[in-house]
C-alpha positions in Angstrom: -147.4 15.2 -133.0 -149.4 18.6 -133.1 -149.5 19.7 -136.6 -149.3 23.5 -136.9 -151.5 25.3 -139.3 -149.7 27.6 -142.0 -151.1 30.8 -140.2 -149.6 29.8 -136.8 -146.4 28.9 -138.4 -146.1 32.4 -140.2 -147.2 34.2 -136.5 -144.3 32.2 -134.7 -142.0 33.2 -137.5 -142.8 36.7 -136.7 -142.4 36.5 -133.4 -139.2 34.9 -133.4 -137.9 37.8 -136.0 -139.0 40.3 -133.6 -137.6 38.9 -130.5 -134.2 38.4 -132.1 -134.1 42.0 -133.6 -135.6 44.0 -130.7 -132.6 44.3 -128.6 -130.0 44.8 -131.2 -128.0 48.2 -131.2 -127.2 50.3 -134.2 -124.0 49.6 -135.6 -121.3 52.4 -135.2 -120.2 53.7 -138.4 -116.7 55.2 -139.1 -115.8 57.4 -142.2 -112.7 58.9 -143.1 -112.4 62.7 -142.5 -112.4 63.5 -146.3 -115.5 61.8 -146.9 -117.5 63.7 -144.0 -116.5 67.2 -144.7 -115.3 69.5 -147.5 -112.3 71.9 -147.1 -113.9 75.6 -147.6 -112.3 78.2 -150.0 -111.8 75.8 -152.9 -114.7 74.1 -155.0 -115.0 72.8 -158.6 -116.5 75.0 -161.0 -119.3 73.9 -163.2 -118.4 74.4 -167.0 -121.4 74.7 -169.9 -121.2 75.0 -173.7 -123.5 74.7 -176.7 -122.4 72.3 -179.3 -123.6 70.0 -182.3 -123.5 66.1 -182.4 -123.1 64.8 -185.9 -123.1 61.5 -187.6 -126.6 60.2 -186.4 -128.7 57.7 -188.5 -131.6 60.1 -189.1 -132.7 60.4 -185.5 -131.4 64.0 -185.2 -133.4 67.1 -184.9 -136.2 67.7 -187.2 -137.5 70.8 -189.2 -139.2 72.4 -186.2 -135.8 72.8 -184.2 -134.4 75.8 -185.8 -131.2 76.7 -184.0 -129.6 73.4 -185.1 -129.8 74.0 -188.8 -128.9 77.7 -188.1 -125.8 76.5 -186.2 -124.6 74.2 -188.9 -125.1 77.0 -191.4 -122.8 79.2 -189.4 -120.2 76.6 -188.7 -120.3 75.8 -192.6 -119.7 79.4 -193.3 -116.7 79.7 -191.2 -115.2 76.6 -193.0 -115.9 78.4 -196.4 -119.2 76.7 -197.5 -121.9 79.5 -197.5 -125.5 77.9 -197.3 -128.8 79.7 -196.5 -130.0 78.4 -192.9 -133.7 77.8 -194.7 -132.4 75.7 -197.3 -130.6 73.4 -194.9 -132.6 70.0 -194.5 -130.7 67.4 -192.6 -131.7 64.9 -189.9 -128.1 63.7 -189.1 -127.4 66.3 -186.2 -128.6 67.6 -183.4 -128.0 70.5 -180.9 -126.9 69.7 -177.3 -125.8 71.2 -174.2 -122.7 70.0 -173.3 -121.8 70.4 -169.1 -118.6 69.3 -167.2 -117.0 70.1 -163.8 -113.5 71.6 -163.5 -111.8 70.6 -160.2 -109.9 73.8 -158.7 -106.5 71.7 -158.6 -106.7 70.7 -162.5 -104.4 72.7 -164.6 -104.1 73.4 -168.4 -103.8 70.2 -170.3 -105.8 67.9 -168.0 -108.8 65.8 -169.3 -112.5 66.0 -168.0 -115.6 63.7 -168.6 -118.2 65.5 -170.3 -122.2 64.9 -170.6 -123.8 66.2 -173.9 -127.6 66.3 -173.5 -130.1 67.0 -176.6 -131.9 70.1 -176.2 -134.0 69.8 -179.5 -136.3 67.1 -180.7 -133.8 64.3 -181.4 -134.7 60.9 -181.0 -131.3 59.5 -180.3 -127.7 60.6 -180.2 -126.4 56.9 -180.6 -123.4 56.7 -182.9 -123.0 60.4 -182.8 -119.7 62.6 -182.2 -119.7 65.9 -180.7 -117.7 68.6 -182.7 -115.3 71.0 -181.0 -117.2 72.9 -178.6 -115.8 75.4 -176.0 -117.0 75.3 -172.2 -117.3 78.4 -170.6 -116.9 78.8 -166.7 -118.9 80.8 -164.2 -116.9 83.9 -165.2 -117.8 83.6 -169.2 -114.3 83.0 -169.8 -113.4 79.5 -172.0 -112.1 76.8 -169.6 -112.1 73.7 -171.9 -112.5 72.5 -175.2 -114.5 69.2 -175.8 -115.2 66.8 -178.6 -115.1 63.1 -179.5 -117.8 60.1 -179.7 -120.6 59.9 -177.4 -121.4 56.7 -175.3 -125.0 56.6 -174.4 -125.0 53.2 -172.8 -128.0 51.9 -174.6 -129.3 51.4 -178.2 -132.5 52.1 -180.3 -133.9 51.1 -183.4 -136.8 49.9 -185.6 -139.2 51.4 -188.2 -142.9 51.4 -189.6 -144.4 51.9 -186.1 -142.1 49.1 -184.2 -139.3 50.2 -182.2 -137.1 49.0 -179.5 -135.2 51.2 -177.1 -132.9 50.2 -174.2 -132.1 53.2 -171.6 -132.0 56.8 -172.3 -130.8 57.5 -175.8 -130.9 61.5 -175.7 -128.0 61.9 -173.4 -124.4 61.0 -173.9 -121.1 60.8 -172.1 -117.7 61.4 -173.5 -115.0 60.1 -170.8 -112.0 62.3 -171.1 -113.8 64.4 -173.7 -112.6 67.8 -172.8 -109.1 69.4 -172.6 -108.7 72.1 -169.9 -107.6 75.3 -171.7 -107.4 77.9 -168.6 -108.2 77.6 -164.8 -110.5 80.1 -163.4 -108.9 82.0 -160.4 -109.8 80.2 -156.9 -109.0 81.5 -153.5 -106.5 79.2 -151.7 -107.3 77.9 -148.3 -105.9 80.4 -145.4 -102.5 79.6 -144.1 -103.6 80.3 -140.4 -107.4 79.0 -140.3 -108.9 76.0 -142.1 -112.8 75.6 -142.0 -114.0 72.2 -142.7 -117.7 72.1 -144.0 -119.8 68.9 -142.9 -121.5 67.5 -145.7 -124.6 66.5 -143.6 -124.5 69.1 -140.9 -124.9 67.5 -137.2 -123.6 68.8 -133.8 -122.5 65.5 -132.6 -120.5 64.6 -135.8 -118.9 68.1 -135.7 -118.0 67.6 -132.0 -116.5 64.3 -133.1 -114.6 65.9 -136.0 -113.2 68.4 -133.9 -112.0 65.7 -131.0 -110.4 63.5 -133.6 -108.3 66.4 -135.2 -107.4 67.7 -131.5 -106.2 63.9 -130.7 -104.0 63.9 -134.0 -102.5 67.5 -133.3 -102.2 67.1 -129.6 -103.7 70.5 -129.1 -107.1 72.2 -129.0 -106.7 73.8 -132.3 -110.1 72.5 -133.7 -113.3 73.5 -132.6 -116.8 72.9 -133.8 -118.1 76.3 -134.7 -121.6 75.2 -135.4 -123.6 71.9 -136.7 -121.9 72.6 -140.3 -118.6 73.9 -139.5 -115.4 73.0 -137.7 -112.4 75.4 -137.6 -108.7 74.4 -137.3 -105.9 76.9 -136.2 -103.2 75.8 -138.1 -100.1 74.8 -136.1 -96.8 76.8 -136.4 -95.0 73.7 -137.8 -97.4 73.5 -140.6 -98.1 76.8 -142.0 -95.5 76.6 -144.6 -97.2 73.2 -145.6 -100.8 73.3 -145.2 -101.3 70.8 -148.1 -99.3 68.4 -145.9 -101.6 69.0 -142.8 -104.8 68.6 -145.1 -103.3 65.6 -146.5 -103.0 63.9 -142.9 -106.4 65.2 -141.5 -108.2 63.5 -144.4 -107.2 60.0 -143.2 -108.7 60.4 -139.9 -111.3 58.2 -138.6 -114.5 59.8 -137.5 -117.5 58.3 -136.1 -120.6 59.8 -137.5 -124.0 60.1 -136.2 -127.0 60.7 -138.6 -130.5 61.4 -138.0 -133.1 58.6 -137.8 -134.7 58.4 -141.2 -137.2 56.5 -143.2 -137.2 57.2 -146.9 -140.1 56.4 -149.0 -140.8 56.5 -152.9 -144.5 55.8 -153.5 -144.0 55.9 -157.4 -141.8 52.9 -157.0 -143.0 51.3 -153.6 -139.4 51.6 -152.0 -138.7 52.0 -148.5 -135.3 52.7 -147.4 -134.9 52.5 -143.5 -131.9 54.0 -141.5 -129.8 51.6 -139.3 -130.9 53.6 -136.1 -134.7 54.0 -136.7 -136.5 52.6 -133.5 -139.8 51.6 -132.4 -141.8 52.7 -129.3 -144.2 50.0 -128.0 -147.1 49.4 -130.6 -149.5 46.8 -132.2 -150.3 46.8 -135.7 -152.8 45.3 -137.8 -153.2 45.9 -141.6 -155.8 44.4 -143.9 -156.5 44.9 -147.3 -160.2 45.6 -148.4 -160.5 45.3 -152.3 -163.7 45.6 -154.2 -164.1 44.3 -157.8 -166.7 45.0 -160.1 -166.9 42.9 -163.3 -169.7 43.4 -165.9 -170.7 40.3 -168.2 -173.1 41.2 -171.2 -175.5 38.8 -171.9 -177.7 38.4 -175.4 -181.8 38.5 -174.9 -183.2 36.7 -177.6 -186.9 36.7 -178.5 -189.1 33.8 -179.5 -189.0 33.3 -183.2 -192.0 35.3 -185.2 -192.1 37.4 -182.0 -192.3 41.2 -182.0 -189.6 41.3 -179.8 -185.8 42.7 -180.5 -182.6 41.2 -179.7 -180.9 43.0 -177.1 -177.7 43.3 -175.1 -178.1 43.0 -171.3 -175.3 43.9 -168.8 -175.1 41.6 -165.9 -172.6 43.2 -163.1 -171.1 41.4 -160.1 -169.7 43.1 -157.1 -167.2 41.2 -155.1 -165.8 42.4 -151.7 -162.6 40.9 -150.2 -160.9 41.7 -147.1 -157.6 40.5 -145.8 -157.1 38.3 -142.9 -153.7 39.5 -141.8 -152.7 39.0 -138.3 -152.1 41.7 -135.6 -148.4 42.1 -134.6 -147.5 43.3 -131.2 -144.3 45.2 -131.4 -142.3 45.8 -128.3 -140.2 48.8 -127.5 -137.0 49.0 -128.9 -137.8 47.0 -131.9 -136.0 48.0 -135.3 -138.2 48.8 -138.1 -136.3 46.1 -140.2 -137.5 43.6 -138.1 -141.1 45.2 -138.5 -140.6 45.1 -142.4 -139.3 41.4 -142.1 -142.4 40.7 -139.8 -144.8 42.2 -142.2 -143.3 40.5 -145.3 -143.7 37.1 -143.6 -147.3 37.9 -143.3 -147.6 38.7 -146.8 -147.7 42.6 -146.8 -146.7 44.3 -149.9 -144.1 47.3 -150.2 -147.3 49.7 -150.3 -148.7 48.2 -147.2 -145.5 48.8 -145.4 -145.5 52.4 -146.6 -149.1 52.7 -145.1 -147.8 50.9 -141.8 -144.9 53.3 -141.5 -146.9 56.4 -141.8 -149.4 55.2 -139.2 -146.5 54.2 -137.0 -145.4 57.8 -137.1 -148.7 59.3 -136.6 -149.2 57.1 -133.6 -145.9 58.4 -131.7 -144.3 55.1 -132.0 -142.0 56.0 -134.8 -139.3 58.4 -133.6 -138.0 59.0 -136.9 -138.2 61.7 -140.0 -140.0 60.3 -142.9 -138.9 61.7 -146.2 -141.3 61.2 -149.4 -139.5 61.2 -152.6 
C-alpha cells in the first residue's frame, strides 16, 4: 500500500475542493419587496438633544469640562437652588448628547429608544440616570422628552492604576426612554403615483420589482424609471385606500441581483466574499519570506591582573525563511470561496488570502469589485 506524504494529501484535498466547487451556480436570493425598497415621500426624522446623566460613581466629567457643571448650576437655579457654576465640584455627572429616530407614522404618546453619548471626559456612564431631556426635530421644535436609567452593556472598575473594562462605557441606551410629544409634519404619499426607491440601486433588480408588481396587479402600472426608482400608477380601485395597496405590495417576493463584490478589512484580516463571485483561469503560488534578526549580548572578560576592561559585545544572527506553499491551479468558473478553502488547506493565513485576492484582481482573473474597509 502506497503511503502519501502530508504535502501530497493537502494537494489532493485542494484539488477535490476546487473540482467540487468549480461548477456550482450562485444561489438565487428572494426577498420581500419591503426589504428591497423604501416608499418615497415618507421618512424617519432624526432627533437630538443635550442632557445630563447623574448618579455616576466618580466616573463623570472632570473640572476641565466646563459645560457640564454650568448645566448643573442652571438646572439647580430653576429648582430654586442658586449655586455659582465656578464653585460646583462634582464628579457624578456627565454631559451627553441624546439621539433618537422618529418614525413618520408614530404619534404623540408613542415611546422611542434613545442613545446617550458622553461629550465630555467622563470615564463611564455605568449606573447613571438621564435627567429629563428635550429632543428636537429637524425643524427645531421639541418632538419628544427622554429620561431614565442607562444600559451600557458592559462594566468597569478598579483603582490605583489597576482597572478592568468590558465593552464601551461612555455610550448608553434607554429602551423606550423617550415619549413623543409632537410629530413633525410629513408629506403623505401621493394618491395617484407611488415611487419605490431601491435600497441598493440595480437595473436588473428594479426591472424585477416592476415585473412582480405588474403580475400582482394584472396591469402594466409599474415601470422602472432608473436603477434606483420604480414608479407605480395607483389603480382606480385603490385610490381611496393607498395604505392597503402598499401593504399588499410589501409582501411580494422579488428576486434580487447584486454586484459581485469582495469586502476586505485589513485591520482585522477579514475577507467577505459575495455568493456570485467567479474566477477566470489562473494559477496561484504564494510563499512567505520572513527575515528574523536576533541579538544576543556576550560579556568579554579580560584576564586577571591585565589592563583590559570588561565590555559587552553584541552578537547578531540573521535567519531567512521562505514558505514552501504549493502552486494551485484554478479552472475557469471556480468560486472564490473554493479558493479560500483551498488556500486554508495549504496553511495560508487570512492576510495571505487578502494579498492573493488583490493579485487575482490585478491579473484580470477576478471579475468583482474589491471594497477595502
